[in-house]
C-alpha positions in Angstrom: 67.2 50.6 6.3 68.7 47.2 5.6 70.1 47.1 9.2 66.7 48.0 10.7 65.0 45.4 8.7 67.4 42.7 9.9 67.0 44.0 13.4 63.2 43.6 13.1 63.7 40.1 11.6 65.5 38.9 14.6 63.8 40.8 17.4 60.7 38.5 17.4 62.6 35.3 17.8 64.8 37.0 20.5 61.8 38.2 22.3 60.2 34.7 22.1 63.4 33.1 23.4 63.3 35.4 26.3 59.7 34.7 27.1 60.4 30.9 27.0 63.3 31.4 29.3 61.1 33.3 31.7 58.5 30.5 31.4 61.2 27.9 32.3 62.4 30.0 35.2 58.8 30.5 36.5 58.3 26.8 36.8 61.8 25.7 37.8 62.7 28.4 40.4 61.0 26.7 43.3 62.1 23.1 42.7 64.3 21.8 45.5 66.2 18.5 44.7 63.5 17.5 42.1 60.5 18.4 44.3 58.7 21.3 46.0 59.4 22.4 49.5 56.1 22.8 51.4 53.3 24.4 49.4 55.5 26.7 47.3 54.1 25.2 44.1 50.7 26.7 45.0 51.7 29.9 46.7 54.1 31.0 44.0 52.1 29.3 41.1 55.1 27.2 40.0 53.2 24.0 39.8 53.9 21.8 36.7 52.3 18.5 35.8 55.8 17.3 34.9 57.0 17.2 38.5 54.5 14.6 39.8 54.5 12.7 36.6 58.2 12.0 37.0 57.6 9.7 39.9 53.8 8.9 39.9 54.1 7.5 36.4 57.4 5.9 37.1 59.3 7.9 34.4 62.2 8.1 36.9 62.5 4.4 36.5 62.3 4.5 32.7 58.8 3.2 32.4 57.2 3.3 28.9 53.8 5.1 28.9 50.8 2.8 28.3 52.9 -0.4 28.1 54.4 -0.2 31.6 52.5 2.6 33.2 49.1 4.2 32.8 48.8 7.6 31.2 45.9 10.1 31.4 46.8 11.6 28.1 46.2 10.6 24.4 48.9 8.8 22.6 50.9 11.6 20.9 51.3 13.3 24.3 52.2 10.1 25.9 54.9 9.7 23.2 56.2 13.1 23.8 56.4 12.5 27.6 58.4 9.3 27.0 60.8 11.0 24.7 61.4 13.9 27.1 61.8 11.4 30.0 64.4 9.5 28.0 66.3 12.7 27.3 66.3 13.5 30.9 67.8 10.1 31.7 70.3 10.5 28.9 71.6 14.0 30.0 71.5 13.7 33.7 73.9 11.7 35.9 71.2 11.4 38.5 68.1 12.7 36.7 65.4 14.2 38.8 62.1 16.0 38.0 64.1 19.1 37.4 65.8 17.5 34.4 62.5 16.3 33.1 60.9 19.7 33.5 63.8 21.1 31.6 63.2 18.9 28.6 59.4 19.5 28.7 60.1 23.2 28.6 62.6 22.8 25.6 60.0 20.8 23.7 57.3 23.3 24.3 59.7 26.2 23.3 60.3 24.5 20.0 56.6 24.3 19.4 56.2 28.0 20.4 58.7 28.9 17.6 56.8 26.6 15.2 53.7 28.7 16.0 55.5 31.9 15.4 56.7 30.6 12.0 53.1 29.6 11.1 51.8 33.0 12.2 54.3 34.6 9.9 53.3 32.4 7.1 49.7 33.5 7.6 50.8 37.1 7.1 49.7 38.2 10.6 50.7 41.8 11.4 53.7 42.6 13.6 51.5 43.6 16.5 50.0 40.2 16.7 53.3 38.5 16.3 54.6 40.5 19.2 51.5 39.4 21.2 52.8 35.8 20.8 56.5 36.5 21.2 55.8 38.2 24.6 52.8 36.2 25.5 52.0 36.0 29.3 50.3 32.7 28.8 53.6 31.3 27.6 55.3 32.2 30.8 52.6 30.7 32.8 52.2 27.5 30.8 55.4 26.7 28.9 56.5 24.2 31.5 53.1 23.4 32.8 52.2 20.3 30.7 52.1 19.2 27.1 49.0 20.9 25.6 51.0 22.9 23.1 51.4 19.8 20.9 47.7 19.8 20.1 47.7 23.6 19.8 50.4 23.5 17.2 48.7 20.8 15.2 45.4 22.6 15.4 46.9 25.9 14.1 48.7 23.9 11.4 45.3 22.6 10.3 43.9 26.1 10.2 46.8 27.1 8.0 46.1 24.3 5.6 42.4 25.1 5.6 43.2 28.7 4.8 44.8 27.4 1.6 41.8 25.3 0.9 43.7 22.1 1.6 41.0 20.8 3.9 41.9 17.1 3.5 45.3 17.8 4.9 43.8 20.0 7.5 41.5 17.2 8.6 44.5 14.8 9.0 46.4 17.4 11.1 43.4 18.1 13.3 43.0 14.4 13.8 46.6 14.1 14.9 45.9 17.0 17.2 43.1 14.9 18.7 45.6 12.2 19.3 47.4 14.7 21.5 44.5 16.4 23.2 40.8 16.0 22.5 39.9 19.6 21.5 41.1 19.7 17.9 38.2 17.2 17.2 35.9 20.3 17.2 37.5 21.4 13.8 36.7 18.1 12.0 32.9 18.5 11.7 33.4 22.1 10.4 35.8 20.8 7.7 33.4 18.1 6.8 30.5 20.5 6.4 32.7 22.8 4.4 33.5 19.9 2.0 29.8 19.1 1.6 28.3 22.6 1.4 31.2 25.1 1.0 31.0 25.2 -2.8 27.3 24.9 -3.9 28.4 25.1 -7.6 30.3 21.9 -7.4 28.6 18.7 -8.4 27.0 16.8 -5.5 29.0 13.6 -6.2 32.3 15.7 -6.1 31.4 17.2 -2.8 30.4 13.9 -1.3 33.7 12.4 -2.6 35.7 15.2 -1.0 33.9 14.7 2.3 34.6 11.0 2.1 38.3 11.6 1.4 38.5 14.1 4.3 36.9 11.6 6.7 39.2 8.9 5.6 42.2 11.1 6.0 41.1 12.0 9.6 40.3 8.5 10.6 43.5 7.2 9.1 45.7 9.8 10.8 44.1 9.1 14.2 44.2 5.3 13.8 47.8 5.3 12.7 49.0 6.5 16.1 46.3 5.1 18.3 45.6 1.6 17.0 49.0 0.0 17.8 48.8 1.2 21.4 45.1 0.4 21.8 45.6 -3.1 20.6 48.6 -3.9 22.7 47.7 -1.9 25.9 44.0 -1.2 25.7 43.5 -0.6 29.5 46.2 2.0 29.8 45.4 3.5 26.4 41.7 4.0 27.4 42.6 5.6 30.7 42.3 9.1 29.2 38.8 8.5 28.0 37.6 6.9 31.1 39.3 9.5 33.3 37.5 12.3 31.3 34.2 10.8 31.9 34.4 10.5 35.7 36.0 13.7 36.5 33.8 16.0 38.7 35.3 19.2 37.3 37.6 21.9 38.3 37.2 24.9 40.5 37.1 27.5 37.6 34.5 25.8 35.5 31.0 27.3 35.5 29.4 24.2 36.9 31.8 23.9 39.9 31.3 27.6 40.6 27.6 27.3 40.6 27.8 24.2 42.8 30.2 25.8 45.4 28.2 29.0 45.4 25.0 27.1 46.1 23.3 28.1 42.9 23.0 24.6 41.4 24.2 21.5 43.3 25.2 18.8 40.8 26.8 15.4 40.6 29.1 14.1 37.9 26.2 12.7 35.8 24.3 16.0 35.9 27.3 18.0 35.0 28.1 15.7 32.0 24.6 16.2 30.7 24.5 19.9 31.4 27.9 20.5 29.9 27.1 18.5 26.7 23.7 20.1 26.3 25.0 23.6 26.8 27.8 23.1 24.5 25.7 21.6 21.6 23.1 24.3 21.8 25.6 27.1 21.7 27.8 25.4 19.1 24.8 24.9 16.8 23.8 28.6 17.3 27.4 29.7 16.5 27.4 27.6 13.4 24.0 28.8 12.3 25.2 32.5 12.7 28.5 31.8 11.0 26.9 29.9 8.1 25.5 33.1 6.6 28.9 34.8 6.1 31.5 32.0 6.4 29.9 29.1 4.5 32.9 28.7 2.2 35.3 29.0 5.1 33.5 27.2 8.0 36.8 26.5 9.7 36.8 30.1 10.7 34.0 29.1 13.2 36.5 26.9 15.0 37.9 29.6 17.4 34.5 30.8 18.7 33.3 27.2 19.0 36.4 26.4 21.0 35.8 29.5 23.3 32.2 28.2 23.9 33.5 24.7 24.6 35.8 26.0 27.3 33.1 28.1 28.8 30.6 25.2 29.1 33.0 22.4 29.8 32.9 20.8 33.3 36.7 20.9 33.4 38.4 24.2 32.9 42.1 23.7 34.0 44.3 26.9 33.9 46.4 25.7 31.0 43.4 25.5 28.7 43.8 29.2 28.1 46.8 28.2 26.1 44.4 26.3 23.7 42.6 29.5 22.8 45.1 32.2 23.0 46.9 31.5 19.6 43.5 31.0 18.1 42.4 34.5 19.3 45.5 36.1 17.9 44.7 34.5 14.5 40.9 35.1 14.4 39.9 37.9 16.8 39.0 41.1 14.8 40.2 43.3 17.7 42.9 43.0 20.3 41.3 44.8 23.2 39.1 41.8 24.3 42.1 39.6 23.9 43.9 41.7 26.4 41.0 41.4 28.8 41.1 37.6 28.3 44.8 37.6 29.2 44.0 39.5 32.4 41.3 37.1 33.2 43.6 34.2 32.5 46.3 35.5 34.9 43.7 36.3 37.6 42.1 32.8 37.2 45.5 31.1 37.3 46.7 32.6 40.6 43.4 32.6 42.4 43.1 28.8 41.6 46.6 28.0 42.9 46.2 30.4 45.9 43.1 28.4 46.8 45.2 25.3 47.0 47.6 27.2 49.0 44.8 28.1 51.4 43.9 24.4 51.7 47.5 23.6 52.5 47.7 26.3 55.2 49.9 28.5 53.2 49.7 32.2 52.0 48.4 33.8 49.7 45.0 32.2 50.5 42.2 32.7 47.9 38.5 31.8 48.5 36.1 30.2 46.0 34.5 33.6 45.5 37.8 34.9 44.2 38.0 32.2 41.7 34.4 33.0 40.7 35.3 36.7 40.0 38.4 35.8 38.0 36.5 33.2 35.9 33.7 35.8 35.4 36.3 38.3 34.0 37.7 35.7 31.7 34.3 34.5 30.7 33.1 38.0 29.8 36.1 38.5 27.6 35.4 35.2 25.9 31.8 36.0 25.2 32.9 39.3 23.8 35.4 37.6 21.6 32.8 35.1 20.4 30.5 38.0 19.5 33.3 39.8 17.7 34.3 36.9 15.7 30.8 36.3 14.5 29.8 39.9 14.1 32.8 41.4 12.3 34.5 40.1 9.1 37.4 37.9 9.7 40.9 39.4 9.6 42.2 39.8 6.1 45.2 37.3 6.6 42.6 34.5 7.1 40.7 35.1 3.8 43.6 36.0 1.5 46.1 33.1 1.1 49.0 34.2 -1.0 50.1 32.2 -4.0 53.4 31.4 -2.5 52.0 30.6 0.9 
């Protein structure tokens, strides 16, 4: 029995290591002398943001993000990019994008192990731990870009909130926002919980807790952002300006409606429609969750994040990595999570195969194929939103152990 327990203890990390290795191989297998031959990055799906970043942002020349080169990512992500680029230079005689991609994958693999550790701390059952250790999204996105930084910080914030340490949770969520914007959605939920989660507490105490939470969030965000913003404002603000002027991506609902001729729209119209749809849906989700989750409003974060992705004008393939760990944590049932993964895989390859078609390569997907894949993924996400609001939350989210 002791041997089998030890085997089970090491099987999950071993499986996760294998998954990360497959993720590295999936992105690196088609690199040729640091670049892609032809359109193979689209036809095989091995595209990674790290490869064009290596030269386009002058990382191959040792440029420092924000101070010497613009960067369309928030500061914590830019810092990780710089560290990984320096490691590529330090460990390669003639470093190329291949070396950089290797360090990006190693950094994300470490974050994947940190997430596994947090899932275990939560007391998640073995089946869900295996869903992470052998996660198809990890294979697709481990070497894709740097979004796992924000994902890890957001999950860490949920772990703290689960233990009723919402001030620390707000600080971690704010740091996540300094890596990618989506953890900001957790902050108002934590603020509302501080104000209204414990109606028996004195009003002044609740206001004080909300003020402390706000100060922790603003302070954590400012700590990493202000030095860069003050010294290199133009490049620091690139991320926020870039987000505002983007037209959208091919798998977003607004682009699909546009391409299919249902609703033709420009950037301003999409910004307004996206914001309106998100706010209306988020308020409805909060109103429904308020009745049963008032003392743990942070539990509404995963369904709100799902709705954000569905209504956003940009839905890049790797955004699925934002929500997949949240679904393993919060989804009452795994069947709709499996459907989401199928939709994710379908959307990933149809998007890249559409780029292959534009480059004259094969396989060649049409916009209607992207629409069908996005519809499958969207249906799974709507199912999951309904499940997370209709059923009680999983027991590991509502019962923090004393030693946790």
